[in-house]
C-alpha positions in Angstrom: -65.4 -106.5 19.0 -65.9 -104.5 15.9 -63.4 -101.8 14.9 -65.8 -99.0 15.9 -66.6 -100.7 19.2 -62.9 -101.0 19.9 -62.4 -97.3 19.2 -65.2 -96.3 21.5 -63.8 -98.6 24.2 -60.5 -96.9 23.9 -62.1 -93.4 24.2 -63.9 -94.5 27.3 -60.8 -96.0 28.9 -58.9 -92.9 28.0 -61.5 -90.7 29.7 -61.7 -92.9 32.8 -57.9 -93.0 33.2 -57.7 -89.2 33.0 -60.7 -89.0 35.4 -58.7 -90.9 38.1 -55.4 -89.0 37.5 -57.1 -85.6 37.5 -59.4 -86.4 40.4 -56.1 -86.4 42.3 -54.3 -83.6 40.5 -57.2 -81.1 40.2 -58.2 -81.7 43.9 -54.5 -81.1 44.8 -54.5 -77.9 42.8 -57.7 -76.6 44.4 -56.4 -77.1 47.9 -52.6 -76.6 47.4 -52.4 -72.9 48.3 -54.7 -73.4 51.3 -52.6 -76.3 52.6 -49.4 -74.4 52.0 -50.7 -71.4 53.8 -51.1 -73.6 56.8 -47.5 -75.0 56.3 -45.7 -71.7 56.0 -45.3 -71.4 59.8 -43.0 -74.5 59.6 -39.7 -75.2 57.8 -41.7 -75.4 54.5 -41.6 -72.2 52.4 -43.4 -72.6 49.1 -46.2 -71.1 47.1 -48.9 -73.0 45.4 -49.2 -70.2 42.8 -45.5 -70.3 42.1 -45.6 -74.1 41.8 -48.4 -74.0 39.3 -46.6 -71.2 37.4 -43.5 -73.5 37.2 -45.6 -76.4 36.1 -47.3 -74.5 33.2 -44.1 -72.7 32.2 -42.2 -76.0 31.9 -45.2 -77.6 30.2 -45.3 -74.9 27.6 -41.6 -75.3 26.8 -41.8 -79.1 26.8 -44.6 -79.1 24.2 -41.8 -78.2 21.7 -40.3 -81.7 22.2 -43.3 -83.7 23.3 -44.4 -84.8 19.8 -40.9 -86.2 19.3 -41.0 -88.1 22.6 -44.4 -89.6 21.8 -43.1 -90.6 18.4 -40.2 -92.5 20.0 -42.0 -94.3 22.8 -45.6 -94.4 21.5 -48.7 -92.7 23.0 -49.7 -95.5 25.4 -46.4 -95.8 27.2 -46.0 -92.0 27.1 -49.2 -91.7 29.1 -48.2 -94.4 31.6 -44.9 -92.8 32.4 -46.5 -89.3 32.7 -49.1 -90.7 35.1 -46.3 -91.9 37.4 -44.9 -88.4 37.6 -48.3 -87.0 38.4 -48.5 -89.4 41.3 -45.1 -88.4 42.5 -46.0 -84.7 42.5 -49.1 -85.4 44.7 -47.1 -87.6 47.0 -44.8 -84.7 47.8 -47.6 -83.2 49.9 -47.6 -86.2 52.3 -44.4 -84.9 53.8 -43.7 -81.6 52.1 -40.2 -80.2 51.6 -39.6 -77.0 49.6 -36.9 -78.5 47.3 -39.0 -81.6 46.6 -42.1 -79.5 45.9 -40.4 -77.3 43.3 -38.4 -80.2 41.7 -41.7 -82.2 41.3 -43.2 -79.1 39.8 -40.6 -79.1 37.0 -40.9 -82.9 36.4 -44.7 -82.8 36.2 -44.5 -79.9 33.7 -42.6 -82.2 31.4 -44.9 -85.1 32.1 -48.0 -83.0 31.4 -46.8 -82.0 28.0 -46.2 -85.6 27.0 -49.5 -86.8 28.5 -51.7 -84.3 26.7 -49.9 -84.7 23.4 -50.3 -88.5 23.6 -54.0 -87.9 24.6 -54.7 -85.8 21.5 -53.0 -88.5 19.3 -55.0 -91.3 21.0 -58.3 -89.3 20.6 -57.7 -88.6 16.9 -56.5 -92.2 16.1 -59.8 -93.5 17.5 -62.0 -90.9 15.7 -63.0 -89.7 12.3 -64.7 -86.5 11.1 -68.1 -88.0 11.9 -67.2 -89.1 15.5 -64.6 -86.5 16.6 -67.4 -84.3 18.1 -69.0 -87.2 20.0 -65.7 -88.6 21.2 -64.4 -85.2 22.4 -67.6 -84.9 24.4 -67.3 -88.4 25.9 -63.7 -87.8 26.9 -64.3 -84.3 28.3 -67.4 -85.5 30.3 -65.5 -88.4 31.8 -62.4 -86.3 32.6 -64.5 -83.7 34.4 -66.0 -86.3 36.8 -62.6 -85.8 38.4 -63.8 -82.5 39.8 -66.8 -84.2 41.5 -65.1 -87.1 43.4 -62.0 -85.5 44.8 -63.8 -82.3 45.8 -66.7 -84.2 47.4 -64.2 -85.9 49.7 -62.5 -82.6 50.6 -65.9 -81.0 51.3 -66.9 -83.8 53.7 -63.5 -84.3 55.3 -62.9 -80.6 55.9 -66.4 -79.4 56.8 -66.3 -77.0 59.8 -62.5 -76.8 59.9 -60.7 -73.5 59.8 -57.2 -75.1 60.1 -55.8 -78.1 58.2 -53.9 -80.4 60.6 -51.0 -82.6 59.6 -53.1 -85.7 60.0 -55.8 -84.2 57.7 -53.3 -83.3 55.1 -51.6 -86.7 55.0 -54.8 -88.6 54.9 -56.1 -86.6 51.9 -52.8 -86.8 49.9 -52.2 -90.5 50.5 -55.7 -91.2 49.1 -55.1 -88.8 46.1 -51.8 -90.5 45.3 -53.4 -94.0 45.2 -56.2 -92.7 43.0 -53.7 -91.2 40.6 -51.8 -94.5 40.4 -55.1 -96.4 39.6 -55.6 -94.1 36.6 -52.1 -94.7 35.4 -52.5 -98.5 35.4 -55.8 -98.2 33.4 -53.8 -96.8 30.4 -52.6 -100.4 29.8 -56.2 -101.4 28.8 -56.1 -99.2 25.7 -56.1 -101.5 22.6 -53.9 -100.8 19.7 -55.6 -100.1 16.3 -54.6 -102.2 13.4 -53.2 -100.4 10.4 -55.8 -100.8 7.6 -54.1 -98.5 5.0 -52.7 -99.9 1.7 -48.9 -100.1 1.6 -48.6 -97.2 -0.8 -51.0 -94.9 1.0 -49.6 -91.7 2.4 -50.5 -91.0 6.1 -48.5 -88.3 7.9 -49.8 -89.5 11.3 -48.3 -93.0 10.7 -45.2 -91.3 9.3 -44.8 -89.4 12.5 -46.2 -91.8 15.1 -46.1 -95.2 13.5 -44.2 -98.0 15.2 -40.9 -99.3 14.1 -38.2 -101.3 15.8 -35.5 -99.3 14.0 -33.9 -96.7 16.3 -32.9 -94.7 13.2 -36.5 -94.6 11.9 -37.7 -93.5 15.4 -35.3 -90.7 15.4 -36.3 -89.6 11.9 -40.0 -89.6 13.0 -39.0 -87.6 16.1 -37.3 -85.0 14.0 -40.2 -85.0 11.5 -42.7 -84.4 14.4 -40.6 -81.5 15.7 -40.5 -79.9 12.2 -44.2 -80.4 11.7 -44.9 -78.7 15.1 -43.0 -75.6 14.0 -44.7 -75.6 10.6 -48.2 -75.8 12.0 -47.5 -73.1 14.6 -47.4 -70.5 11.8 -50.5 -71.5 9.9 -53.3 -69.0 9.8 -55.8 -71.4 11.5 -53.4 -72.3 14.3 -52.5 -68.6 15.0 -56.2 -67.7 15.2 -57.0 -70.6 17.4 -54.1 -69.7 19.7 -56.0 -66.7 20.9 -59.0 -68.9 21.9 -56.6 -71.4 23.5 -54.9 -68.6 25.4 -58.2 -67.7 27.0 -58.8 -71.3 28.1 -55.4 -71.2 29.8 -56.3 -68.1 31.8 -59.7 -69.6 32.8 -58.0 -72.8 33.7 -55.8 -71.0 36.2 -58.7 -69.0 37.6 -61.1 -71.9 38.3 -58.5 -74.5 39.2 -56.5 -72.4 41.7 -57.4 -68.8 42.1 -61.2 -69.0 42.7 -61.0 -71.8 45.3 -58.3 -69.7 47.1 -60.7 -66.7 47.0 -63.5 -68.6 48.6 -61.3 -70.1 51.3 -60.1 -66.5 52.2 -63.5 -65.0 52.8 -64.0 -64.9 56.6 -67.6 -63.9 56.2 -68.3 -67.5 55.1 -67.6 -68.5 58.7 -66.3 -72.0 59.6 -67.5 -73.3 56.2 -64.9 -71.4 54.2 -62.4 -74.3 53.8 -65.0 -77.0 53.0 -66.6 -74.6 50.5 -63.4 -75.0 48.4 -64.4 -78.6 47.8 -68.0 -77.7 47.2 -67.0 -75.1 44.6 -64.9 -77.8 42.8 -68.0 -80.0 42.7 -70.1 -77.3 41.1 -67.4 -76.6 38.6 -67.3 -80.3 37.8 -71.1 -80.5 37.3 -70.9 -77.6 34.8 -68.0 -79.3 33.0 -69.9 -82.6 32.8 -73.1 -81.1 31.7 -71.4 -79.1 29.0 -69.4 -82.1 27.8 -72.6 -84.2 27.6 -74.7 -81.6 25.8 -72.2 -80.2 23.4 -70.3 -83.5 22.7 -72.7 -86.4 23.0 -75.6 -84.6 21.5 -73.6 -82.6 18.9 -75.0 -84.8 16.1 -78.5 -83.5 16.7 -77.5 -79.9 15.7 -76.5 -78.8 12.2 -75.3 -75.4 13.3 -71.7 -76.2 14.0 -69.4 -75.1 16.8 -69.9 -71.3 16.9 -73.2 -71.3 18.9 -71.6 -73.4 21.6 -68.6 -71.1 21.9 -70.9 -68.1 21.9 -72.8 -69.7 24.8 -69.5 -70.3 26.6 -68.4 -66.7 26.5 -71.8 -65.4 27.5 -71.9 -67.8 30.5 -68.4 -66.8 31.5 -69.1 -63.0 31.3 -72.1 -63.6 33.7 -69.9 -65.5 36.1 -67.2 -62.8 36.0 -69.8 -60.1 36.7 -71.2 -61.9 39.7 -67.7 -62.8 41.1 -66.8 -59.1 40.8 -69.8 -58.1 42.9 -69.6 -61.1 45.4 -65.9 -61.5 46.2 -63.6 -59.1 48.0 -61.0 -57.6 45.8 -58.0 -58.8 47.9 -59.3 -62.4 48.2 -56.7 -63.9 45.8 -53.7 -62.5 47.8 -55.2 -62.5 51.3 -52.9 -63.7 54.2 -53.5 -66.9 56.2 -56.0 -65.0 58.4 -58.2 -64.4 55.4 -60.0 -61.2 54.5 -62.8 -59.3 56.2 -63.4 -57.0 53.3 -66.7 -56.8 51.4 -67.2 -56.2 47.7 -70.4 -54.7 46.3 -72.6 -57.1 48.2 -72.4 -59.2 51.3 -70.5 -62.4 50.2 -73.1 -65.1 49.3 -72.3 -68.8 49.4 -75.1 -69.4 46.9 -73.8 -66.9 44.4 -70.3 -68.3 44.8 -71.5 -71.8 44.0 -73.5 -70.5 41.0 -70.4 -68.9 39.7 -68.5 -72.1 40.1 -71.1 -73.9 38.0 -71.0 -71.2 35.3 -67.2 -71.3 35.2 -67.3 -75.1 34.5 -70.1 -74.9 32.0 -68.4 -72.1 30.0 -65.0 -73.9 30.1 -66.5 -77.1 28.7 -68.1 -75.1 25.8 -64.6 -73.8 24.8 -62.6 -77.0 25.3 -65.0 -79.5 23.7 -65.2 -77.3 20.6 -61.4 -76.7 20.5 -60.7 -80.5 20.8 -63.3 -81.1 18.0 -62.0 -78.5 15.6 -58.3 -79.5 16.1 -59.2 -83.1 15.5 -61.1 -82.1 12.4 -58.6 -79.7 10.9 -55.4 -81.7 11.8 -56.6 -85.4 11.7 -53.3 -86.3 9.9 -51.1 -84.2 12.2 -52.8 -84.8 15.6 -49.7 -85.0 17.8 -48.1 -81.7 16.7 -51.5 -79.9 16.6 -52.4 -80.9 20.2 -48.9 -80.1 21.4 -49.2 -76.6 20.0 -52.7 -76.3 21.7 -51.2 -77.3 25.1 -48.1 -75.1 24.5 -50.2 -72.0 24.2 -52.7 -73.0 26.9 -50.0 -73.8 29.4 -47.8 -70.8 28.8 -50.8 -68.5 29.4 -51.8 -70.5 32.5 -48.2 -70.1 33.8 -48.4 -66.3 33.2 -51.7 -66.2 35.0 -50.5 -68.2 38.0 -47.5 -65.8 38.2 -49.6 -62.6 38.3 -52.1 -64.2 40.6 -49.5 -63.7 43.4 -49.8 -59.9 42.9 -53.0 -58.8 41.0 -56.2 -57.9 42.7 -59.3 -59.8 41.7 -60.7 -57.0 39.5 -57.6 -57.0 37.2 -57.6 -60.8 36.8 -61.3 -60.6 35.7 -60.6 -57.8 33.3 -57.8 -59.7 31.6 -60.0 -62.7 31.1 -62.8 -60.6 29.7 -60.6 -59.0 27.1 -58.8 -62.1 26.0 -62.1 -64.1 25.9 -63.8 -61.5 23.7 -61.0 -61.6 21.1 -60.6 -65.4 21.4 -64.3 -65.9 20.5 -64.0 -63.8 17.4 -60.9 -65.7 16.2 -62.6 -69.1 16.8 -65.6 -67.9 14.7 -63.2 -67.0 11.9 -61.6 -70.5 11.8 -65.0 -72.3 12.1 -66.4 -70.3 9.2 -63.4 -71.4 7.1 -63.9 -75.1 8.2 -67.6 -74.9 7.3 -66.7 -73.5 3.8 -64.1 -76.3 3.3 -66.6 -78.9 4.3 -69.3 -77.5 2.0 -66.8 -77.5 -0.9 -66.3 -81.3 -0.3 -70.1 -81.8 -0.3 -70.1 -83.0 3.3 -72.8 -82.4 5.9 -71.9 -79.5 8.2 -73.7 -81.2 11.1 -71.2 -84.0 11.0 -68.5 -81.8 12.7 
């Protein structure tokens, strides 16, 4: 197999592995609060929102050290170990205990930081400035198939049910645990790239993440990775992109946890309210996959760069927020186990709710494919620290959003996303214009990015 063929194979395996792991984890996130609400009459006293807040809070802090950990053990083994911790978190729901639930939340936060840092490094190692857009799209589309399969199972298994029994819960989470473990094993299929650089060439990626049997050298690379993360954090481009990244963290919280909870709390949806959570996840996944395909795989056919895609993303999201505001009761995110009988500005419509799910996924893919692309382009030689900063900002904002989701009415959550999204779009435009100018100065084709 040629070098390019091997790189494409690695990208596909990376995407498929993440698809399996996040089929399990994202499905778990979508139904966690609904399942926990049914458990809170027992000895279990936990909150799905609190758990996710812990996860993203720990994840954000762990991103400060994740480049160093990846430097020591390598990206492939980092992803394998992280996948095991994802599986353990999901397995907790088979027989829930409050202490195990929150302990697993802390552990998966650390694992997630390492997993996404290693993913960014693997994506960049197997790409160049001409293929980073395509590879980002392939990875993102494969990853988002995870929203289809897990939620389809939940939709079919829970159709017509208003209460989730112990047997229903165990069956779902045993299946999700096994699926997560399959994705973890697939990481072993990723093939290592040969080092083709001349001995005297300088390559900061190899300096930080290269392999060495010397423990002293590994520790030096770990320290170098940490220092590089701090340095990159205060560059103009990274500070501007952090606003855009913060928006993706808020949206991640909303569509992966809050919106499904809102749908499941609307009593006017009748006995379909619980199964509609799964159907909503499917429509989010369709939007994500469509966006990844169009804006990643077909990016080479457009010479207009990333800004139009991000503009489309914010436009689509603003339409979704407007429709959700009119369709969903204001107290839906914090409704009790009995649900809510309130009505917003229109009678709750299942069709509008599913349309909003699709728009949320489509808009999210616009932002994330372009962020992955521009980070891989700007920081091709410092990929691990750059992606660690990306996940640090995204996850800390997701943690904050999960925390306030316990208390804020729907209208305030939507308003926060509108404001941050508006400014995040402007800052992304600023960085993209700078990248285009730099590319033009090198005499390269702008459509290549």
